[in-house]
N, C-alpha and C positions, 0 to 999 in steps of 0.2 A: 503493498501499501504505499502509496508517495504521495504528499502535501505539497504543494502551492502556499506559500505566507509570503509575507515584502518583509520581514526580520528573520538574523536569525534565533532571537529569542524564541519568538514564536513555533519557528520550525522544530528548535530544541525540546519545546512543549510537545508537537507534533508526536514528535519518535519518543521522551520519554514518559509521557501522560496517557498519551492515547493508542500507540503500539501503530504507529508510523516505520516502515524501515526507513522509508529515507525521504529528503525534504527538500527542494528548490525555492530558492529564495527570487521571488522574480525581480527587486529593483536593486540585487545585484548581475543577476544574470543575465550577459548580452546576447545569446542567441538560445532563444526558450527553447527550437524547437529541437539542438543538439542536445540541452539537457536535460529533454524529459525521453529524447532515442538512449540518453545512457542510462539516466535511473528506470527507464520500461526499457531493457535492451530486448524485452518479448511483447512488445506494443504494451495498448492501454484496451483493455476489454471494458471496462465500465468507469464510465467520467460523471462526478458528480459536477454540474456547475452553476456555482451561486454568481460569479465573476461577468462570463461572457469576455467579450473582445479578443484582443491580441491572442491571451495565454490560453481562451480556447481556440482560439485559430491554430494556436501550436499543435493545442495538443491535437487534432483534427490528421498530423501527417502521423500520428505512433499508434491511430483506428487499428482494431487487428477485425478482422471480418466476423464478424452477427454482434461490435460493439453495440452496448448500450450507452447513451448519454441520458443522464434525468438534469433538466434543467430546469434551474429552480429560481433561479437571480441574473441579473444584468448588473450590476453595481458599478462594472465600466462603464454607462452606458448611461446610466440614470440621469443623469445631469447635461450632456452632450447636447450642444446649442446648433449642430452643425450635423448632415449625415454622414454616416459612418463610413470608412472606406476599408473596408472587410472581404474578408474570404466569405466565397458562397458554399456554404454547408453539403450543398448535394450532391457533386462528383467524389466526393469523401462517404458519402451514407449509402450513394448507387456503387461504387465501387464493393465496400465492404460489406453489404447487405446490413450496414448497423443503423439503430433504431436511437430514434431520440424521442425524449416525448418528456413537454412543459410535467413541471410536479408545484401544484398550489397545496397548499395542505385544506385547504378548505374542501374541495374537490371530495376528502375524504368525514366530511361533516358526519355519515348514520355512523362512525365509526369512534366519532372521540367519544364515546362512554367505555369501550370495553379498553383504548388505549390509555386512559384515566386514570383507570382500573391496574390495567396492567402498570405503566407506567410510574405509578405510585407505589407498587411494590418492591420493582425494581430499584427507586431510588430508597426506600425504607432497608431493602436489601444489602443497600450499597453497592452496588450491581452497573451503576451509569456513574459514567466516569464524565465528564465537564468541568465545561471553566464559562469565567462570565468576568464584566467588568463591571463594576458599581459606581456609579459616578453621584454623588450627593448634592439632591436640594432642587425644587420646580427650577427656580432662574435657570441651572444648566444643563437644561433639554436641548437648548439649542445646542450647545456646543459640542455635547455627548452625541448630538445626527450628525455633524459636520465631522466628528475624530469618526464614527463611521467610515464615512466616505475616503478618508485619510491611512484608515487600517489601525487607528490608534487604539481598538480595543482585542480584546484577547475572547474567544467565544461569543456570547450573550451580551449586547449591551443594554442596562441596566439604568435606572434613576431613578433613587430611592425618595421618594417623597416625606 
């Protein structure tokens, strides 16, 4: 399992706390395509995407036949004021018979009660590993929101009021 993050500290956390095998710092890596190929010499079978943009474009060069991509976010594009100049995913998907599907948690609303029960049990049993950044105070909501786009959080960003 390979993680991509913007700081060496986050990469270390991915490996030590969450069991990732390797990590790539997108802020210090000059050639993401080469870095992904090096970290995943056998290719990418599953890609969970919260970012979009050039990082996701780089992953496409390493997807395997029948790869699956879960598209959960595209934070790299949320504040764009111009049309993106990115790759077209279709040739990669066709060539590799890969599946790409959007993921929005509300699509599974009917399963929320079951999920809450199971997640609560796992949380009580200390079976969930997570991290969060907690910012204190209502007045800090704008700063916390901006910090999300600058990658200053680790895990879920929470504002405690």
